[in-house]
N, C-alpha and C positions, 0 to 999 in steps of 0.2 A: 760754896766748895772750899770747907772747911779750912783746906791743905793750902790754899793762897792765899797767903797773907797782905801782898802787897793791893790787890783786889778785894775793895769794900762793895757791897749789896748796899744797898741803901734804905731798904723798905720805906722806911717815912715816906721818902720822895714820891716812891715810884707811888704809891696807894694815895698820898696828894692829888699826883698827875693823871690816877686814873681815871679820879671823880669828871677829867675832861676828856676823857676818851671819845671816839666818832663825834664830838662837836664841834668841831670844824675853829676850835679857838686855841690854835697853838700856842698861841704867846701867855693866855690864863692857865693854857697847862703848865707850860715852861717857869712861868711864875710861881703857881701853887709847890712846882719842886724845887726850887729856889726856896722859899722860905723854909720849907721844912727840912732839906738838907742843910740850911747854915742853922738853923735850931737846934740839930742834931750833933754839929760840931763844939757846940757849947759845953755838951757832957761828956766831952772826952777827952782821954788825959794823954795829950799831948799838946806839943808848940809845933804848930802847923803853918805852912804858907801855901800857898794858893801860887801856882807856876800857871797852870793853865787855868783860865775859871772862864765866867762870862761876859769877859773883855774890858778894858781899861776903867779907870774908878768913874769916870764922867760917865762912861753909858751903863754900869750896872752898879745899882748901890750896895752890893751881897754877890759874895763870890766872885771877886774881883781880882784879875791878878794881881799878886803882889800883899792879898788882904792876909793877916794873921787870924787864923782858927786854933781852933782848940780850948782848954780851961786855963791853960797857960803853965802845966806840969807835964815830965811825962817827956818821954824824947821828940828832938824836932825831926820834921817831917817836908816831905817835897808835896803837894798834894795836886792831882790834875781832877779837875770835878768836871760832868757832862750833867747837870739836873733831870735832863731831858735827852736823851741822843737816840734823835727822829723824831722830831716835833711836829712832822707833816703824817708820819705814822699816827701818833697819837690824835692829831684830830681828826684822821680819816680815817680810825679802826683798825687801824691795820696791825699786825704781830711785828715782834722785834723790836720796839720801841722799849728802853730802858735805862735805866735810872742810876750811874755810875759815877766811882769815886776812885781813883788810880792812886797808888802811896807808898817812898819808898824813903830814904837817908835823906836828910837833905843834905842840899847842893848835888843830886846823883840825877835828878831830874832833868832832859834836855830841855831846852826853853826856845820853842820854834819861834821867837820874835813875831817879825810880819806875815812868815808861809805858813799859808792857807790850805795850801795843796801838796799833797807827795801822791809818787807814784808809786805802789806795796805791793811787794811780795809775799803773803804770810805761807808756813806750812807749821806744821807740827812738827813734834820733836824727831820723829822716826827718818826726816825728810831736811832737818836742820843744814846739813852740812850737805847738799849735794845739788841746790840751788843757787842759783846766780841774775838777779836783776837783769845783767844785760844779756844774756844770754835768749835765744828763740822760744818763744813761746813752746814750740815742741820738743825741743829739748829739757826745759826745765820739766813738761808735765812728765816725758818718758825717764827722768829721773827721779822725781815723786814716785811714778805708779813703778821702778823697780825698787824703790828704799821701802815701799809699800804691800809689796807681794802682789802687786795689782797689774792688772792689765790697763794701757789708756782709757780704754771704750769704758772704763768703772768710775775712771776719775770725775769726780767733782768740783768744779770750781765756782766760787763764788765772784760773783760784778757785778759791779753797781750798772742798773740799766740807764747808763748815761748815753748822748751823741758822741762826746769823745772816746766811749769805748768800741765803736761802729768794727773797726778795722781788729783789734783784740779779740772779740767774741766770734769774728770769720774765723781768725788762726785759733779760737781756741777748738772751734766745731772741723776746722780741716784736720788739726791731729785727731781728733776722733773724740776727743774730751765731753763729758756732762758740763753743762752750766746750770746754775740755777741766778736767775736774773734778778735783784731785787734795789726799788726804786730808791731805798734810802738805808742808813746804817749798817758803815763799815765796821764800827767797833762791834755791831754784833756781830758779825761776819766773822771775823776774828778770833771771836770767841768758838763760834762754830768750827773753825778748823782745827784749833787746840781741845775741843772734845771730843773724848776718844767714841763719845756715846751718839755725836753727829756724824752723819754720812758727807760730809764736807771734806776734802782733803787738802785745796789750794785757796788761799784767796788772790786775784790780778785786778790791777787798774789805779786809775787812780784817785784820791779819797782826800781827806782832811788831815791837816797835819795835826794838828792838837790832838785828833782822835786814834790818829798813829801812833804818839806818845800813851795815851791814855792804854792801847791798847799794847802797848807791849809790856805795862806793868803785868795783865794778865800772860799776856804771852810767854814774859820771862819764867812767871815763876810756875808756869807748867811744861817748860823746857824747848818751847817751841821756838821758833825764828822769825822775825819781820825783816826785811830788806825795802830803803825805802831813798828816795831820791827826791829831792824838789821838783815841783812839775807847776810852776806858776802858771795860773789860766787868764793872766790878762799882763798888761806892758806895765801897768801900775805897779802890781804885787812885782813884779821882777825888779821894777827900778829903784822900789823902796829895798828889797830884799838888797839888791848890788850897793846903794846907799850904804847898808848897817853893816855891809861887808862879806855878807854869807856866801861862802861856797857853795854855789847850784849843781855842781859836778859832783858833792857829796855822797857818799853811798852811807847811807844809816844803817844801823843794825839795833837788834835790842839790847847789845854790850855799848853801843853809844848812846841811846836814848833812854837807856836804865841802868846806868851806871853800879848801882847797890845790886848786893845779890837779895835774896827774898830778906822780906823788911820781919824777923822774930816778933818781933816789940809789938808788932800789927794783930797778934791772937789773940790779947787779952780788949785791947782797944776796939778788934771789929765787933765783940759781944755787947760793949756799949755802944757801939754805931747802931745796933740791928735794934737795941731794946728800943 
């Protein structure tokens, strides 16, 4: 989508990872994508800093959190990468595994720190002002349906097929909406919601916090909305977040996740990245 500057496709990473499609070796596929993506950055005229990458420097030799990328010229930007979002999907040869980069002006991208999971509610432009992450599922679905001029029975909700979503799935079905269940890949789910050519209207449920920030780049570029609240899935995650001073009750939005507007300077650099 050439109009979405903050969201950069990376065909070199995707093509490198594709060689591992269905081979059951997700680490090898991810490694190939990382190598290709890092090489692509060397030819881009930006001064980039990886805010969300493959982990700490001692865990990831390339594309680690805090790494500087680009050729050192051009605008300063914050970058979030996921060389293969959906490594299990890649290993099993399933659809919706994607290679993605999100970018915005330097200092404007939310750093999730030690938060790995967050509850998310994603909608497109027409429903961005009518939903509330704290509202009952049925109320949100009715609000989305009204905004879209649909019946609730015609609303489709993207949900990750995880045990933690048992009650959520039951509530959606009780409300009468349809569900598309996916084992992995909630960045792809967010993109489906804000893409008018795809018949998915809402994304609900708990997924990765870093993936939420990456998704917010595209959601903001396309005028949608994401609301999120931290949802630690272990006591260890909760404890370290509290130690870092994180407000676990904070509700995040596309405006707080990506504070900058659409990054117009990325228009030219996107072409370099895709070359």
